LOMIDO-293239 format. One line per 8 residues: for each residue x, y, z of N, C-alpha, C. Coordinates in nm, 2 decimals, decimal comma. Example, Ala and Ser with C-alpha at 12.3 -4.5 7.8 and 13.67 -1.06 7.14 Angstrom:
<kolvexs>
1,32/-0,57/0,78/1,23/-0,45/0,78/1,32/-0,33/0,78 ~ 1,28/-0,22/0,71/1,37/-0,11/0,71/1,29/0,00/0,79
</kolvexs>
This chain:
<kolvexs>
11,56/11,42/12,05/11,64/11,30/12,07/11,65/11,22/11,94 ~ 11,77/11,18/11,91/11,80/11,10/11,79/11,77/10,96/11,82 ~ 11,66/10,91/11,78/11,62/10,77/11,82/11,71/10,66/11,76 ~ 11,78/10,70/11,65/11,87/10,60/11,59/11,99/10,57/11,68 ~ 12,02/10,65/11,78/12,13/10,63/11,87/12,08/10,58/12,01 ~ 11,95/10,56/12,02/11,89/10,51/12,14/11,90/10,36/12,15 ~ 11,89/10,30/12,26/11,89/10,15/12,27/11,77/10,10/12,21 ~ 11,77/9,97/12,17/11,66/9,90/12,11/11,53/9,91/12,20
11,55/9,90/12,33/11,44/9,91/12,42/11,48/9,97/12,55 ~ 11,38/10,02/12,62/11,39/10,08/12,75/11,32/10,00/12,85 ~ 11,33/10,02/12,97/11,26/9,95/13,08/11,14/10,03/13,11 ~ 11,02/9,97/13,11/10,90/10,03/13,15/10,84/9,97/13,27 ~ 10,77/10,05/13,35/10,70/10,00/13,47/10,56/10,05/13,48 ~ 10,47/9,97/13,53/10,34/10,02/13,56/10,34/10,05/13,71 ~ 10,28/10,16/13,75/10,29/10,21/13,89/10,21/10,13/13,99 ~ 10,09/10,11/13,97/10,00/10,05/14,07/10,05/9,91/14,11
10,08/9,83/14,01/10,11/9,69/14,04/10,26/9,66/14,02 ~ 10,34/9,76/13,99/10,49/9,74/13,97/10,53/9,64/13,88 ~ 10,46/9,62/13,77/10,50/9,53/13,66/10,60/9,59/13,57 ~ 10,69/9,51/13,53/10,80/9,56/13,44/10,78/9,51/13,30 ~ 10,82/9,59/13,20/10,81/9,54/13,06/10,92/9,60/12,98 ~ 10,96/9,54/12,87/11,05/9,60/12,77/10,98/9,69/12,68 ~ 11,01/9,82/12,68/10,95/9,92/12,60/11,03/9,94/12,48 ~ 11,00/9,88/12,37/11,07/9,88/12,25/11,05/10,01/12,18
11,16/10,08/12,14/11,15/10,21/12,08/11,07/10,22/11,95 ~ 11,06/10,12/11,88/11,00/10,12/11,75/10,86/10,06/11,75 ~ 10,80/10,04/11,87/10,66/10,00/11,88/10,59/10,07/11,99 ~ 10,46/10,08/11,98/10,39/10,16/12,08/10,40/10,10/12,22 ~ 10,38/10,18/12,32/10,39/10,14/12,46/10,28/10,03/12,48 ~ 10,17/10,04/12,43/10,06/9,94/12,44/10,10/9,81/12,39 ~ 10,16/9,80/12,27/10,21/9,68/12,22/10,32/9,62/12,31 ~ 10,41/9,70/12,35/10,52/9,65/12,44/10,46/9,59/12,57
10,36/9,66/12,63/10,30/9,61/12,75/10,23/9,48/12,73 ~ 10,16/9,47/12,62/10,09/9,35/12,59/10,18/9,23/12,57 ~ 10,29/9,26/12,50/10,39/9,15/12,48/10,46/9,11/12,61 ~ 10,46/9,20/12,71/10,51/9,17/12,84/10,41/9,11/12,93 ~ 10,29/9,08/12,88/10,19/9,02/12,96/10,11/9,11/13,05 ~ 10,12/9,24/13,03/10,05/9,34/13,11/9,91/9,37/13,04 ~ 9,81/9,36/13,12/9,67/9,38/13,08/9,64/9,53/13,09 ~ 9,63/9,61/12,98/9,61/9,75/12,99/9,48/9,78/12,90
9,39/9,86/12,95/9,27/9,88/12,87/9,30/9,94/12,74 ~ 9,23/9,90/12,63/9,25/9,96/12,50/9,13/9,93/12,41 ~ 9,12/10,01/12,30/9,01/9,99/12,21/9,05/10,02/12,07 ~ 9,06/10,15/12,04/9,08/10,19/11,90/9,22/10,17/11,84 ~ 9,32/10,19/11,93/9,46/10,17/11,89/9,51/10,28/11,79 ~ 9,44/10,39/11,78/9,48/10,49/11,69/9,48/10,63/11,75 ~ 9,47/10,64/11,89/9,48/10,77/11,96/9,36/10,85/11,96 ~ 9,24/10,79/11,94/9,12/10,88/11,94/9,02/10,84/12,05
9,01/10,72/12,09/8,91/10,68/12,19/8,94/10,71/12,33 ~ 9,07/10,72/12,36/9,12/10,75/12,50/9,10/10,64/12,60 ~ 9,07/10,52/12,56/9,05/10,41/12,65/9,18/10,37/12,72 ~ 9,29/10,39/12,66/9,42/10,35/12,71/9,49/10,46/12,79 ~ 9,43/10,57/12,80/9,50/10,69/12,86/9,56/10,65/13,00 ~ 9,68/10,70/13,01/9,76/10,68/13,14/9,84/10,81/13,17 ~ 9,90/10,81/13,28/9,98/10,93/13,32/10,13/10,88/13,33 ~ 10,21/10,96/13,26/10,36/10,93/13,27/10,41/10,98/13,40
10,45/10,89/13,49/10,50/10,93/13,62/10,64/10,98/13,60 ~ 10,72/10,91/13,52/10,85/10,96/13,48/10,89/10,90/13,35 ~ 10,98/10,97/13,28/11,02/10,92/13,15/10,97/11,02/13,04 ~ 11,00/10,97/12,92/10,96/11,06/12,80/10,91/10,97/12,69 ~ 10,81/11,02/12,62/10,76/10,95/12,50/10,76/11,05/12,38 ~ 10,74/10,99/12,26/10,72/11,06/12,14/10,60/11,01/12,07 ~ 10,54/11,08/11,98/10,43/11,04/11,90/10,47/11,05/11,75 ~ 10,42/10,95/11,67/10,44/10,96/11,53/10,32/11,02/11,45
10,22/11,04/11,52/10,10/11,11/11,46/10,11/11,26/11,51 ~ 10,05/11,35/11,42/10,07/11,49/11,45/10,01/11,53/11,58 ~ 9,89/11,49/11,62/9,83/11,53/11,74/9,74/11,41/11,79 ~ 9,79/11,34/11,90/9,71/11,24/11,96/9,59/11,30/12,03 ~ 9,49/11,22/12,06/9,36/11,27/12,12/9,38/11,32/12,26 ~ 9,47/11,41/12,29/9,49/11,47/12,42/9,49/11,62/12,40 ~ 9,44/11,69/12,50/9,45/11,84/12,50/9,59/11,88/12,53 ~ 9,62/12,01/12,51/9,75/12,06/12,54/9,77/12,06/12,69
9,67/12,08/12,77/9,68/12,07/12,91/9,70/11,93/12,96 ~ 9,64/11,83/12,90/9,66/11,69/12,94/9,81/11,65/12,91 ~ 9,85/11,69/12,79/9,99/11,66/12,75/10,09/11,72/12,85 ~ 10,07/11,85/12,89/10,16/11,91/12,98/10,15/11,86/13,12 ~ 10,04/11,79/13,16/10,02/11,73/13,28/10,08/11,59/13,28 ~ 10,13/11,54/13,17/10,19/11,41/13,16/10,10/11,30/13,12 ~ 9,98/11,33/13,07/9,90/11,22/13,02/9,95/11,17/12,89 ~ 9,93/11,04/12,86/9,98/10,98/12,74/9,87/10,88/12,69
9,88/10,85/12,56/9,80/10,75/12,50/9,89/10,64/12,46 ~ 9,91/10,53/12,54/10,00/10,43/12,51/9,99/10,36/12,37 ~ 9,87/10,37/12,32/9,85/10,30/12,19/9,92/10,37/12,07 ~ 9,96/10,50/12,09/10,03/10,57/11,99/10,16/10,64/12,04 ~ 10,19/10,61/12,17/10,31/10,67/12,23/10,43/10,57/12,22 ~ 10,55/10,63/12,18/10,67/10,55/12,17/10,77/10,59/12,28 ~ 10,84/10,50/12,34/10,93/10,54/12,45/11,05/10,61/12,40 ~ 11,10/10,71/12,47/11,23/10,77/12,45/11,33/10,75/12,56
11,28/10,69/12,67/11,36/10,67/12,79/11,30/10,56/12,87 ~ 11,36/10,52/12,98/11,29/10,43/13,08/11,18/10,51/13,13 ~ 11,07/10,44/13,17/10,95/10,52/13,21/10,86/10,44/13,31 ~ 10,78/10,51/13,37/10,68/10,46/13,46/10,54/10,52/13,42 ~ 10,44/10,43/13,41/10,31/10,47/13,36/10,21/10,43/13,47 ~ 10,12/10,52/13,50/10,01/10,49/13,59/9,87/10,49/13,51 ~ 9,78/10,40/13,55/9,65/10,40/13,49/9,57/10,52/13,54 ~ 9,49/10,57/13,46/9,40/10,68/13,50/9,26/10,63/13,54
</kolvexs>
């Protein structure tokens, strides 16, 4: 995806409580959720502690770090680390 042609933000939702937030393409999902008033667990903010882990119910994300703290199996199952994940589409995220 060419992010320069993407909109400035996408619409994000949290699954359990159906909260909505603006998911800005140039900032992490965690930062966007916090700016939207959503309380999401977090700690390290660099993709290693896994406190913020969630499951992408729908949508797509990208990472700017080479390998976030997820196994290949977790990534293929849709798990994401919102502290280092950036949106590429509208999305829904569930807490783990």
